[in-house]
Each structure stands twice: as structure tokens, then as C-alpha cells.
Legacy VTK file of the C-alpha trace (Angstrom):
# vtk DataFile Version 3.0
C-alpha trace
ASCII
DATASET POLYDATA
POINTS 155 float
-31.109 45.086 -13.691
-28.605 47.163 -13.258
-24.780 46.626 -14.765
-23.534 46.414 -11.123
-26.259 43.623 -10.038
-25.496 41.759 -13.272
-21.533 41.819 -12.205
-22.577 40.613 -9.240
-24.461 37.941 -10.312
-21.812 36.531 -12.716
-19.038 36.651 -9.932
-21.801 34.655 -7.902
-22.241 32.156 -10.444
-18.495 31.505 -11.158
-17.684 31.308 -7.533
-20.635 28.408 -7.409
-18.999 26.710 -10.633
-15.467 26.850 -9.348
-16.469 25.234 -5.917
-18.545 22.529 -7.965
-15.877 21.422 -10.284
-13.394 21.489 -7.038
-15.717 19.054 -5.070
-16.011 16.950 -8.301
-12.129 16.627 -8.918
-11.439 16.162 -5.274
-13.765 13.448 -4.542
-12.975 11.410 -8.029
-9.105 11.935 -6.582
-10.168 10.602 -3.049
-11.670 7.418 -4.602
-8.461 6.286 -6.754
-6.029 7.203 -3.527
-4.454 3.715 -2.443
-2.318 4.447 0.652
0.873 2.407 1.404
0.862 0.045 4.508
3.477 -2.297 6.035
2.580 -5.891 7.442
3.042 -4.540 10.797
0.516 -1.846 10.300
-1.978 -4.458 8.474
-1.741 -6.899 11.304
-2.075 -3.884 13.991
-5.576 -2.912 12.047
-4.272 0.436 10.822
-5.110 -0.691 7.001
-8.773 -0.072 5.705
-10.637 -3.116 5.750
-12.899 -2.110 2.805
-10.679 0.153 0.682
-7.740 -0.962 -1.808
-4.263 0.097 -0.277
-1.032 -1.046 -1.585
1.324 -3.639 0.782
5.062 -3.965 0.484
7.900 -5.442 1.931
10.232 -8.778 0.985
9.062 -11.866 -0.336
9.812 -14.358 2.345
12.237 -17.064 1.429
10.581 -20.337 0.520
6.853 -19.097 0.559
5.921 -18.725 -2.686
3.401 -21.517 -3.741
1.254 -21.919 -7.183
-1.807 -23.530 -7.497
-2.725 -25.869 -10.114
-4.163 -23.480 -12.559
-0.664 -21.715 -13.208
-1.920 -18.255 -12.375
-2.621 -18.504 -8.811
0.229 -17.728 -6.405
0.351 -17.416 -2.915
3.589 -16.040 -0.949
4.226 -14.093 2.243
5.558 -10.647 2.360
7.433 -9.264 5.471
8.988 -6.414 7.252
11.317 -8.432 9.208
8.889 -7.985 12.315
5.659 -9.386 10.749
4.391 -11.417 7.754
1.212 -11.249 5.493
-0.051 -13.853 3.060
-0.717 -12.266 -0.311
-2.677 -14.293 -3.355
-2.224 -13.034 -6.796
-3.782 -14.399 -9.935
-2.016 -12.985 -12.915
1.373 -13.465 -14.464
3.991 -12.060 -12.029
6.907 -9.586 -12.961
10.028 -11.167 -14.691
11.948 -9.873 -11.444
9.474 -11.205 -8.738
11.446 -13.663 -6.774
12.064 -14.751 -3.303
14.376 -12.123 -0.960
13.448 -9.291 -3.199
11.086 -6.199 -2.641
7.570 -5.926 -3.697
4.764 -3.862 -3.277
1.079 -5.098 -3.971
-1.851 -3.394 -4.667
-5.424 -5.045 -3.511
-7.573 -5.663 -0.373
-7.306 -7.405 3.067
-9.821 -10.381 3.063
-11.776 -11.335 6.024
-9.591 -14.379 6.447
-6.622 -12.127 6.807
-5.103 -12.918 3.617
-4.278 -10.218 1.146
-5.916 -10.392 -2.372
-3.611 -8.482 -4.848
-4.695 -6.919 -8.079
-1.398 -5.811 -8.979
2.281 -6.869 -8.220
5.082 -4.631 -8.626
8.542 -5.748 -8.300
11.781 -3.923 -8.080
13.252 -3.208 -11.214
16.918 -4.161 -10.794
19.576 -5.172 -7.936
20.164 -1.958 -6.132
16.720 -0.370 -6.071
14.395 -0.528 -3.534
10.769 1.349 -3.081
11.522 3.999 -0.694
8.330 3.101 1.247
9.448 -0.494 1.574
12.831 0.715 2.667
11.683 2.939 5.313
9.276 0.163 6.573
12.174 -2.190 6.794
14.385 0.267 8.604
11.507 0.961 10.933
11.163 -2.732 11.843
14.913 -3.410 12.076
15.062 -0.277 14.819
11.946 -1.649 16.669
13.496 -5.377 16.719
16.925 -4.298 18.084
15.729 -2.220 20.487
13.269 -5.084 21.489
16.341 -7.518 21.337
18.307 -4.986 23.717
15.455 -4.841 26.313
15.279 -8.662 26.221
18.909 -8.816 26.794
18.853 -6.239 29.882
20.318 -3.603 27.888
18.592 0.150 28.066
18.583 2.854 25.761
LINES 1 156
155 0 1 2 3 4 5 6 7 8 9 10 11 12 13 14 15 16 17 18 19 20 21 22 23 24 25 26 27 28 29 30 31 32 33 34 35 36 37 38 39 40 41 42 43 44 45 46 47 48 49 50 51 52 53 54 55 56 57 58 59 60 61 62 63 64 65 66 67 68 69 70 71 72 73 74 75 76 77 78 79 80 81 82 83 84 85 86 87 88 89 90 91 92 93 94 95 96 97 98 99 100 101 102 103 104 105 106 107 108 109 110 111 112 113 114 115 116 117 118 119 120 121 122 123 124 125 126 127 128 129 130 131 132 133 134 135 136 137 138 139 140 141 142 143 144 145 146 147 148 149 150 151 152 153 154
């Protein structure tokens, strides 16, 4: 084999190796991605039914219900337009409370309940996760336009 053919073979093998490594890395990353959805998007069937995703919003006042086992909690998450019930088994963060921002990670069950594997609460009184804040602003803007339409005011 001539030196030129050896170089071409080496370059071809290097390209195949880099391509294989990139494919494996992208496949691993894709399986670990969890997208963020608001309650409105979940109820509009925009969220995946068979994959893990994040659900965020505000914990609805008066919706926290603990079961007898002491670890399972049911609560509602709202974006001020729609509400989704969340079930979580585990220890909730100390800052978790009604009326506060929350991001949960889990799957939507066939019964319409979001089964969370992880619950994250805001870390101080002025912080709101960016996804939750933009979702709430969008929901409030849509609610304001709906109210204006029902009152006979056009935009």
C-alpha cells in the first residue's frame, strides 16, 4: 500500500470514528432532555405522553392534600389559565408552599394527573423561574384579551 493510500485510509477511519462518537453523544443527550410545559400546554396535549418533562406554575391556594403515609402529596399547579393536579411521593423542599412558584419533573399519567419524580421550589421571595414567569405572563395576557373580548372591547 502506498503512503498516500495509507493517509486516505487513516483520514476515512478518523471521520467514521468522529461521526460514531458524535452520534452516540447526541443520542445520550437526547434521552436525558426534559422540556418545560405550562398547565395550559399540558391540557392542550402539547406535552409528550410517554416521556419525562417539566411542569411549572404556581401552587394553587388550598390545594395541598397529604395522604396518610405522610410522604405522598397532591397539589394543583396553575398558570392562571389552566390547572393540573400533581402527585408527588417524597420530601418536599422547605420553601414549598401555596401560592409559590414551583417546577416539577415527571410524567403525565393516563388519568390526567402529573406524577412528579422531583419538585423544585423557588429559593427566595423575589425569585421566579424564568419559564414559570414567562408562562404566567402569557396566560395573564391571554386572559386579559379574553376579558376584553367578552366585554365587547376590541384590541
